[in-house]
Biopython code that builds the backbone (N, CA, C, O; Angstrom):
import numpy as np
from Bio.PDB.StructureBuilder import StructureBuilder

atoms = [
    (1, "MET", "N", (32.997, -44.807, -26.486)),
    (1, "MET", "CA", (34.112, -44.092, -27.267)),
    (1, "MET", "C", (34.443, -44.605, -28.244)),
    (1, "MET", "O", (34.912, -45.700, -27.932)),
    (2, "THR", "N", (34.489, -44.421, -29.562)),
    (2, "THR", "CA", (34.379, -44.572, -30.839)),
    (2, "THR", "C", (36.070, -44.854, -31.416)),
    (2, "THR", "O", (36.662, -43.906, -31.930)),
    (3, "THR", "N", (36.710, -46.112, -31.292)),
    (3, "THR", "CA", (38.131, -46.295, -31.601)),
    (3, "THR", "C", (38.377, -46.233, -33.045)),
    (3, "THR", "O", (37.830, -47.111, -33.711)),
    (4, "ILE", "N", (38.984, -45.501, -33.562)),
    (4, "ILE", "CA", (39.252, -44.650, -34.963)),
    (4, "ILE", "C", (40.531, -45.546, -35.278)),
    (4, "ILE", "O", (41.343, -45.515, -34.353)),
    (5, "LEU", "N", (40.901, -46.328, -36.346)),
    (5, "LEU", "CA", (41.860, -47.366, -37.006)),
    (5, "LEU", "C", (43.143, -46.400, -37.725)),
    (5, "LEU", "O", (43.183, -45.181, -37.891)),
    (6, "ASP", "N", (43.979, -47.280, -38.011)),
    (6, "ASP", "CA", (45.322, -46.172, -38.383)),
    (6, "ASP", "C", (44.983, -47.340, -39.765)),
    (6, "ASP", "O", (44.785, -48.554, -39.722)),
    (7, "ILE", "N", (45.015, -46.502, -40.795)),
    (7, "ILE", "CA", (45.111, -47.298, -42.299)),
    (7, "ILE", "C", (45.897, -48.636, -42.029)),
    (7, "ILE", "O", (45.643, -49.753, -42.480)),
    (8, "ALA", "N", (46.802, -48.295, -41.278)),
    (8, "ALA", "CA", (47.901, -49.554, -41.838)),
    (8, "ALA", "C", (47.033, -50.792, -40.499)),
    (8, "ALA", "O", (47.233, -52.001, -40.617)),
    (9, "ASP", "N", (46.387, -50.400, -39.669)),
    (9, "ASP", "CA", (45.348, -51.270, -39.098)),
    (9, "ASP", "C", (44.070, -51.519, -40.331)),
    (9, "ASP", "O", (44.023, -52.644, -40.830)),
    (10, "VAL", "N", (43.365, -50.789, -40.657)),
    (10, "VAL", "CA", (42.922, -51.621, -41.685)),
    (10, "VAL", "C", (43.546, -52.300, -42.704)),
    (10, "VAL", "O", (43.617, -53.528, -42.654)),
    (11, "ALA", "N", (43.940, -51.772, -43.484)),
    (11, "ALA", "CA", (44.869, -53.038, -44.355)),
    (11, "ALA", "C", (45.441, -54.436, -43.697)),
    (11, "ALA", "O", (45.861, -55.431, -44.287)),
    (12, "ARG", "N", (45.367, -54.284, -42.823)),
    (12, "ARG", "CA", (46.138, -55.677, -42.237)),
    (12, "ARG", "C", (45.087, -56.277, -42.146)),
    (12, "ARG", "O", (45.179, -57.493, -42.314)),
    (13, "LEU", "N", (43.414, -55.594, -41.794)),
    (13, "LEU", "CA", (42.454, -56.305, -40.917)),
    (13, "LEU", "C", (41.741, -56.815, -41.878)),
    (13, "LEU", "O", (41.128, -57.858, -41.653)),
    (14, "THR", "N", (41.661, -56.134, -43.276)),
    (14, "THR", "CA", (41.029, -56.565, -44.443)),
    (14, "THR", "C", (41.986, -57.326, -45.844)),
    (14, "THR", "O", (41.650, -57.852, -46.905)),
    (15, "GLY", "N", (43.119, -57.087, -45.269)),
    (15, "GLY", "CA", (43.520, -57.629, -46.490)),
    (15, "GLY", "C", (44.281, -56.981, -47.658)),
    (15, "GLY", "O", (45.267, -57.446, -48.229)),
    (16, "LEU", "N", (43.592, -55.729, -47.931)),
    (16, "LEU", "CA", (43.944, -54.740, -47.937)),
    (16, "LEU", "C", (44.877, -53.528, -48.263)),
    (16, "LEU", "O", (45.058, -52.774, -47.307)),
    (17, "SER", "N", (45.478, -53.210, -49.389)),
    (17, "SER", "CA", (46.969, -52.543, -49.139)),
    (17, "SER", "C", (46.339, -51.219, -49.269)),
    (17, "SER", "O", (45.394, -50.899, -49.990)),
    (18, "ALA", "N", (47.308, -50.210, -48.108)),
    (18, "ALA", "CA", (46.810, -48.490, -47.809)),
    (18, "ALA", "C", (46.397, -47.963, -49.262)),
    (18, "ALA", "O", (45.578, -47.044, -49.266)),
    (19, "ARG", "N", (46.914, -48.484, -50.640)),
    (19, "ARG", "CA", (46.515, -47.107, -51.865)),
    (19, "ARG", "C", (45.359, -48.008, -52.241)),
    (19, "ARG", "O", (44.412, -47.275, -52.531)),
    (20, "ALA", "N", (44.986, -49.449, -52.377)),
    (20, "ALA", "CA", (43.480, -49.856, -52.375)),
    (20, "ALA", "C", (42.697, -48.988, -51.427)),
    (20, "ALA", "O", (41.624, -48.677, -51.945)),
    (21, "LEU", "N", (42.858, -48.472, -50.188)),
    (21, "LEU", "CA", (41.867, -48.079, -49.022)),
    (21, "LEU", "C", (41.955, -46.550, -49.498)),
    (21, "LEU", "O", (40.906, -45.926, -49.334)),
    (22, "ARG", "N", (42.970, -45.877, -50.031)),
    (22, "ARG", "CA", (42.466, -44.559, -50.155)),
    (22, "ARG", "C", (42.025, -43.986, -52.338)),
    (22, "ARG", "O", (41.973, -42.891, -52.899)),
    (23, "PHE", "N", (41.860, -45.165, -52.740)),
    (23, "PHE", "CA", (41.573, -45.470, -53.829)),
    (23, "PHE", "C", (39.945, -45.809, -53.889)),
    (23, "PHE", "O", (39.442, -45.879, -55.011)),
    (24, "TYR", "N", (39.019, -46.045, -52.601)),
    (24, "TYR", "CA", (38.156, -46.600, -52.318)),
    (24, "TYR", "C", (37.632, -45.207, -51.191)),
    (24, "TYR", "O", (36.479, -45.020, -50.803)),
    (25, "GLU", "N", (38.257, -44.777, -51.014)),
    (25, "GLU", "CA", (37.869, -43.815, -49.836)),
    (25, "GLU", "C", (38.044, -42.563, -51.183)),
    (25, "GLU", "O", (37.532, -41.513, -50.795)),
    (26, "ALA", "N", (38.442, -42.473, -52.171)),
    (26, "ALA", "CA", (38.661, -40.925, -53.259)),
    (26, "ALA", "C", (37.101, -41.859, -53.902)),
    (26, "ALA", "O", (36.333, -41.432, -53.040)),
    (27, "ARG", "N", (36.442, -42.541, -54.554)),
    (27, "ARG", "CA", (35.738, -42.929, -55.122)),
    (27, "ARG", "C", (34.370, -42.917, -54.381)),
    (27, "ARG", "O", (33.202, -42.928, -54.768)),
    (28, "GLY", "N", (35.048, -42.888, -53.015)),
    (28, "GLY", "CA", (33.524, -42.279, -52.021)),
    (28, "GLY", "C", (32.623, -43.394, -51.455)),
    (28, "GLY", "O", (31.452, -43.327, -51.083)),
    (29, "LEU", "N", (33.484, -44.452, -51.488)),
    (29, "LEU", "CA", (32.781, -45.657, -51.035)),
    (29, "LEU", "C", (33.123, -46.218, -49.382)),
    (29, "LEU", "O", (32.352, -47.039, -48.886)),
    (30, "VAL", "N", (34.058, -45.824, -48.764)),
    (30, "VAL", "CA", (33.734, -45.607, -47.284)),
    (30, "VAL", "C", (34.882, -44.538, -46.718)),
    (30, "VAL", "O", (35.998, -44.626, -47.230)),
    (31, "THR", "N", (34.704, -43.714, -45.873)),
    (31, "THR", "CA", (35.401, -42.321, -45.683)),
    (31, "THR", "C", (36.334, -42.206, -44.813)),
    (31, "THR", "O", (36.066, -42.591, -43.675)),
    (32, "PRO", "N", (37.367, -41.780, -45.021)),
    (32, "PRO", "CA", (38.627, -41.339, -43.786)),
    (32, "PRO", "C", (38.648, -42.126, -43.036)),
    (32, "PRO", "O", (39.346, -43.117, -42.824)),
    (33, "LEU", "N", (37.743, -41.619, -42.546)),
    (33, "LEU", "CA", (37.445, -41.531, -40.652)),
    (33, "LEU", "C", (37.548, -43.456, -40.872)),
    (33, "LEU", "O", (36.867, -43.985, -41.751)),
    (34, "ARG", "N", (38.344, -44.188, -40.080)),
    (34, "ARG", "CA", (38.269, -45.494, -40.026)),
    (34, "ARG", "C", (38.502, -46.033, -38.759)),
    (34, "ARG", "O", (39.458, -46.256, -38.015)),
    (35, "THR", "N", (36.784, -46.219, -38.786)),
    (35, "THR", "CA", (35.600, -46.919, -37.374)),
    (35, "THR", "C", (35.467, -48.144, -37.765)),
    (35, "THR", "O", (35.746, -48.620, -38.865)),
    (36, "ALA", "N", (34.840, -48.881, -36.425)),
    (36, "ALA", "CA", (34.426, -50.211, -36.864)),
    (36, "ALA", "C", (33.092, -50.290, -37.699)),
    (36, "ALA", "O", (32.946, -51.291, -38.401)),
    (37, "SER", "N", (32.123, -49.346, -37.688)),
    (37, "SER", "CA", (31.107, -49.479, -38.575)),
    (37, "SER", "C", (31.573, -49.504, -40.496)),
    (37, "SER", "O", (31.125, -49.954, -41.551)),
    (38, "ALA", "N", (32.672, -48.745, -40.020)),
    (38, "ALA", "CA", (33.661, -47.778, -41.724)),
    (38, "ALA", "C", (34.087, -49.555, -42.278)),
    (38, "ALA", "O", (33.832, -50.218, -43.283)),
    (39, "LEU", "N", (34.916, -49.819, -40.881)),
    (39, "LEU", "CA", (35.130, -50.929, -41.660)),
    (39, "LEU", "C", (33.966, -52.204, -41.555)),
    (39, "LEU", "O", (34.303, -53.306, -41.988)),
    (40, "ASP", "N", (33.223, -52.104, -41.240)),
    (40, "ASP", "CA", (32.411, -53.064, -41.670)),
    (40, "ASP", "C", (31.814, -53.182, -43.367)),
    (40, "ASP", "O", (31.690, -54.014, -44.267)),
    (41, "ARG", "N", (31.590, -51.908, -43.107)),
    (41, "ARG", "CA", (31.033, -51.429, -44.822)),
    (41, "ARG", "C", (32.222, -51.821, -46.435)),
    (41, "ARG", "O", (32.172, -52.042, -47.645)),
    (42, "LEU", "N", (33.257, -51.667, -45.172)),
    (42, "LEU", "CA", (34.050, -51.651, -46.437)),
    (42, "LEU", "C", (34.767, -53.573, -46.608)),
    (42, "LEU", "O", (35.539, -54.083, -47.420)),
    (43, "HIS", "N", (34.219, -53.977, -45.723)),
    (43, "HIS", "CA", (33.860, -55.700, -45.706)),
    (43, "HIS", "C", (32.924, -55.924, -46.789)),
    (43, "HIS", "O", (33.137, -56.592, -47.801)),
    (44, "GLN", "N", (31.608, -55.147, -46.402)),
    (44, "GLN", "CA", (30.519, -55.368, -47.530)),
    (44, "GLN", "C", (31.424, -55.244, -48.921)),
    (44, "GLN", "O", (31.386, -56.197, -49.700)),
    (45, "VAL", "N", (32.201, -54.137, -49.228)),
    (45, "VAL", "CA", (32.702, -53.137, -50.107)),
    (45, "VAL", "C", (33.584, -54.551, -51.113)),
    (45, "VAL", "O", (33.228, -54.793, -52.266)),
    (46, "VAL", "N", (34.395, -55.113, -50.621)),
    (46, "VAL", "CA", (34.824, -56.046, -50.894)),
    (46, "VAL", "C", (34.269, -57.271, -51.684)),
    (46, "VAL", "O", (34.496, -57.692, -52.818)),
    (47, "ALA", "N", (33.441, -57.697, -50.647)),
    (47, "ALA", "CA", (32.708, -58.952, -51.385)),
    (47, "ALA", "C", (31.868, -58.618, -52.168)),
    (47, "ALA", "O", (31.444, -59.498, -52.916)),
    (48, "LEU", "N", (31.403, -57.453, -52.273)),
    (48, "LEU", "CA", (30.790, -57.058, -53.710)),
    (48, "LEU", "C", (31.719, -57.739, -54.625)),
    (48, "LEU", "O", (31.611, -58.806, -55.229)),
    (49, "LYS", "N", (32.939, -56.602, -54.566)),
    (49, "LYS", "CA", (33.846, -56.588, -55.664)),
    (49, "LYS", "C", (34.245, -57.921, -55.858)),
    (49, "LYS", "O", (34.130, -58.266, -57.035)),
    (50, "ARG", "N", (34.771, -58.983, -54.929)),
    (50, "ARG", "CA", (34.442, -60.516, -54.817)),
    (50, "ARG", "C", (33.821, -61.148, -56.291)),
    (50, "ARG", "O", (34.276, -61.770, -57.251)),
    (51, "ALA", "N", (32.305, -60.517, -55.802)),
    (51, "ALA", "CA", (31.497, -61.450, -56.727)),
    (51, "ALA", "C", (31.038, -60.552, -57.888)),
    (51, "ALA", "O", (29.935, -60.285, -58.366)),
    (52, "GLY", "N", (32.310, -60.185, -58.160)),
    (52, "GLY", "CA", (32.093, -59.149, -59.857)),
    (52, "GLY", "C", (31.256, -57.776, -60.106)),
    (52, "GLY", "O", (31.304, -57.104, -61.136)),
    (53, "LEU", "N", (30.479, -57.500, -58.950)),
    (53, "LEU", "CA", (30.295, -56.144, -59.229)),
    (53, "LEU", "C", (31.566, -54.899, -59.148)),
    (53, "LEU", "O", (32.511, -54.772, -58.370)),
    (54, "SER", "N", (31.087, -54.039, -60.371)),
    (54, "SER", "CA", (32.466, -53.073, -60.748)),
    (54, "SER", "C", (32.216, -52.110, -58.962)),
    (54, "SER", "O", (31.336, -52.276, -58.117)),
    (55, "LEU", "N", (33.366, -51.178, -58.977)),
    (55, "LEU", "CA", (33.260, -50.195, -57.827)),
    (55, "LEU", "C", (32.160, -49.140, -57.960)),
    (55, "LEU", "O", (31.722, -48.516, -56.994)),
    (56, "ALA", "N", (31.608, -48.931, -59.630)),
    (56, "ALA", "CA", (30.314, -47.883, -59.565)),
    (56, "ALA", "C", (29.139, -48.309, -59.090)),
    (56, "ALA", "O", (28.334, -47.764, -58.334)),
    (57, "ARG", "N", (29.135, -49.987, -59.951)),
    (57, "ARG", "CA", (27.508, -50.590, -59.487)),
    (57, "ARG", "C", (27.587, -50.273, -58.080)),
    (57, "ARG", "O", (26.624, -49.714, -57.556)),
    (58, "ILE", "N", (29.051, -50.684, -57.113)),
    (58, "ILE", "CA", (28.638, -50.784, -55.670)),
    (58, "ILE", "C", (28.512, -49.354, -54.319)),
    (58, "ILE", "O", (28.282, -49.299, -53.111)),
    (59, "LYS", "N", (28.965, -47.940, -55.945)),
    (59, "LYS", "CA", (28.407, -47.009, -54.865)),
    (59, "LYS", "C", (27.456, -46.706, -55.091)),
    (59, "LYS", "O", (26.994, -45.817, -54.377)),
    (60, "GLN", "N", (26.853, -47.090, -55.874)),
    (60, "GLN", "CA", (24.892, -46.704, -56.519)),
    (60, "GLN", "C", (24.204, -47.798, -55.787)),
    (60, "GLN", "O", (22.993, -47.580, -55.822)),
    (61, "LEU", "N", (24.498, -48.933, -55.109)),
    (61, "LEU", "CA", (24.316, -49.493, -54.296)),
    (61, "LEU", "C", (24.212, -48.474, -52.569)),
    (61, "LEU", "O", (23.213, -48.191, -51.908)),
    (62, "PHE", "N", (25.163, -48.270, -52.404)),
    (62, "PHE", "CA", (24.890, -48.225, -51.006)),
    (62, "PHE", "C", (24.576, -46.472, -51.201)),
    (62, "PHE", "O", (24.059, -46.071, -50.159)),
    (63, "ASP", "N", (24.679, -45.761, -51.842)),
    (63, "ASP", "CA", (23.831, -44.008, -52.043)),
    (63, "ASP", "C", (22.498, -44.584, -52.415)),
    (63, "ASP", "O", (21.822, -43.604, -52.729)),
    (64, "ARG", "N", (21.724, -45.731, -52.551)),
    (64, "ARG", "CA", (20.078, -45.873, -52.414)),
    (64, "ARG", "C", (19.761, -46.434, -51.121)),
    (64, "ARG", "O", (18.818, -45.944, -50.501)),
    (65, "ARG", "N", (20.614, -47.684, -50.479)),
    (65, "ARG", "CA", (20.427, -47.992, -49.672)),
    (65, "ARG", "C", (21.657, -47.970, -48.999)),
    (65, "ARG", "O", (22.743, -47.533, -49.382)),
    (66, "THR", "N", (21.152, -48.811, -47.332)),
    (66, "THR", "CA", (21.765, -49.928, -46.282)),
    (66, "THR", "C", (22.325, -51.603, -47.365)),
    (66, "THR", "O", (21.577, -52.265, -48.084)),
    (67, "ILE", "N", (23.041, -51.722, -47.239)),
    (67, "ILE", "CA", (23.297, -53.036, -47.487)),
    (67, "ILE", "C", (23.492, -53.925, -46.409)),
    (67, "ILE", "O", (24.124, -53.635, -45.393)),
    (68, "ASP", "N", (22.789, -55.321, -46.698)),
    (68, "ASP", "CA", (23.498, -55.812, -45.897)),
    (68, "ASP", "C", (23.200, -57.226, -46.583)),
    (68, "ASP", "O", (22.424, -57.579, -47.471)),
    (69, "LEU", "N", (24.292, -57.985, -45.670)),
    (69, "LEU", "CA", (25.495, -58.994, -46.993)),
    (69, "LEU", "C", (24.662, -60.335, -46.114)),
    (69, "LEU", "O", (24.203, -61.322, -46.688)),
    (70, "ALA", "N", (24.596, -60.074, -44.477)),
    (70, "ALA", "CA", (23.493, -61.616, -44.502)),
    (70, "ALA", "C", (22.980, -62.239, -44.349)),
    (70, "ALA", "O", (22.738, -63.069, -45.226)),
]
sb = StructureBuilder()
sb.init_structure("model")
sb.init_model(0)
sb.init_chain("A")
sb.init_seg("    ")
for serial, (resi, resn, name, xyz) in enumerate(atoms, 1):
    if name == "N":
        sb.init_residue(resn, " ", resi, " ")
    sb.init_atom(name, np.array(xyz, "f"), 0.0, 1.0, " ", f" {name:<3s}", serial, name[0])
structure = sb.get_structure()
């Protein structure tokens, strides 16, 4: 069974605000359905953002292929 996380839980786990999470959702970077795999993707978005990539560039990367930051 897939556990769906509340936005407050995701905010706590990622250090992002609920507003930032909704912004990423509106940009199509993550889905509103907050599952473990979506949480992994969100961590990737945050890592790429911290590396200096724009959200538009991150979206392009995710649209093209699966990203593995490991």
